C-alpha positions in Angstrom: 0.0 0.0 0.0 1.3 3.5 -0.9 1.2 6.1 1.8 0.4 9.6 0.4 0.7 12.8 2.3 -1.9 14.7 0.2 -5.6 14.0 0.3 -7.2 12.7 -2.9 -10.5 13.8 -4.4 -12.4 11.4 -6.7 -15.7 11.5 -8.4 -17.7 8.8 -6.7 -17.9 6.0 -4.2 -16.7 3.3 -6.5 -13.6 5.3 -7.3 -13.0 5.8 -3.6 -13.5 2.1 -2.8 -11.1 1.1 -5.5 -8.4 3.6 -4.7 -8.6 2.9 -1.0 -7.3 -0.6 -1.7 -4.0 0.7 -3.0 -3.3 4.0 -1.2 -3.1 5.1 2.4 -4.5 8.6 2.3 -7.7 10.5 3.0 -10.0 10.1 0.0 -12.9 12.5 -0.5 -15.7 12.3 -3.1 -17.3 15.0 -5.2 -20.4 12.9 -5.6 -20.2 13.5 -9.3 -21.7 16.8 -10.3 -23.0 17.2 -6.7 -19.9 19.3 -6.1 -21.5 22.2 -8.1 -24.4 22.4 -5.6 -22.7 21.4 -2.3 -20.9 24.5 -0.9 -20.0 22.7 2.3 -18.2 20.0 0.3 -16.3 22.6 -1.7 -15.4 24.4 1.5 -14.1 21.1 3.0 -11.9 20.5 -0.1 -10.5 24.0 0.3 -9.6 23.4 3.9 -8.1 20.1 3.3 -6.1 21.5 0.3 -4.6 24.2 2.4 -3.7 21.8 5.2 -2.2 18.9 3.3 -2.5 19.4 -0.4 -5.1 17.8 -2.7 -4.7 15.4 -5.6 -7.6 15.7 -8.0 -8.0 12.2 -9.5 -10.9 12.2 -11.9 -11.9 10.1 -15.0 -10.5 11.3 -18.3 -14.0 11.7 -19.8 -16.1 14.9 -20.2 -17.6 14.7 -16.7 -14.1 14.3 -15.1 -12.8 17.2 -17.2 -15.7 19.5 -16.0 -15.3 18.5 -12.4 -11.5 18.9 -12.5 -11.9 22.4 -14.0 -14.5 23.4 -11.4 -12.1 22.4 -8.5 -9.2 24.1 -10.3 -11.2 27.4 -10.5 -12.3 27.2 -6.8 -9.0 26.2 -5.1 -5.6 27.9 -5.4 -3.4 25.9 -7.8 -0.5 25.9 -5.4 -2.4 23.3 -3.3 -3.5 21.1 -6.2 -2.0 18.2 -8.1 -3.9 16.7 -11.1 -3.9 13.0 -11.9 -5.9 11.1 -14.4 -5.6 8.2 -16.7 -5.7 9.4 -20.3 -8.5 8.1 -22.5 -6.9 5.9 -25.1 -9.2 4.5 -27.7 
């Protein structure tokens, strides 16, 4: 298991469950597009990002791109790392 200092944000619970099997780090969910409506969740992500850094790990599809950009616009880039698996046909 890999120990990671930063917290990781993923799109949903299946992503969280899968990732928790290989990394030892706090894993937070956006609940898909729920991040757009849930101000408390976005505030939590900001606080966690300032405290320990945040890795944004979303799918490489359109939804993942939109969510990643929303988080990038809401949180200072110096606290963010972006990770995703490129979509290869």
